[in-house]
N, C-alpha and C positions, 0 to 999 in steps of 0.2 A: 503494498500501500503506499501511496508517495503522495506528494502535495500538489496542491491541483491551483495554479494563476491563470488567468484569463482578462484578457485585454480589453480593457473600461473603458466607454468617453461618457459620463455627465453630461446633459448641455443643460443649459436653463434658455427657456423655450422661449423666455422674452425681446433677451439680447444674441439668444444664439451662443455664446461664447459657451466653451465648450474644456472640460479637464481632462485629462487620457491619464493613466496609470496601470498600472499590474493589480488584480485584487487577489489576496487569496483567498477559495474557495472552502467554505465552511456548510459538508450537505447537514450539518447539524444547525445550523444555526437560524434566526427567525427577523436576524438584522443585518441592516449594513451598513458598515460604517467609511467614510471618508474623512481627510481631514478640513478642518472647520476652515480651516488658512486658504485653503486651496479655492474650498467652494467661496467662500468671500470674494474669492479674487472674479467669479464668474458673476457674481452679483445675488448667489443663493444665498440667503439670511436664516440664521435658525427662528423655530417656531417652538422653542420652548425646551427644556434638558431631560434628560433623562438617565438616571445612576444605574451601570450592571453591575453585576459580579462576576469579576474576570474567575477562570476557573483556580486562579493561586489567590487566595484570601486578601483580595485585596478590590476595593469600588472604585469604580472607574465611571466619571460623570463625561456626558457627550452633549452635545447641543443634540435639538431633534427635527427635520425636515420634515415631517409626510406630505405627499403628495408630487 
């Protein structure tokens, strides 16, 4: 069993600006994360925050954008 990476392009449909990156696929995951700084560069603003418990006993806080 190996790691699966995919090429991803996120699009701001208002400005047509994009963010391109390689994402690691976690087939058991319900959410997708991208760096807030990169999303802000293409004009995507967070709508809230969500806290996620990682596999290690560490709490991770992330901006949330739905839609």
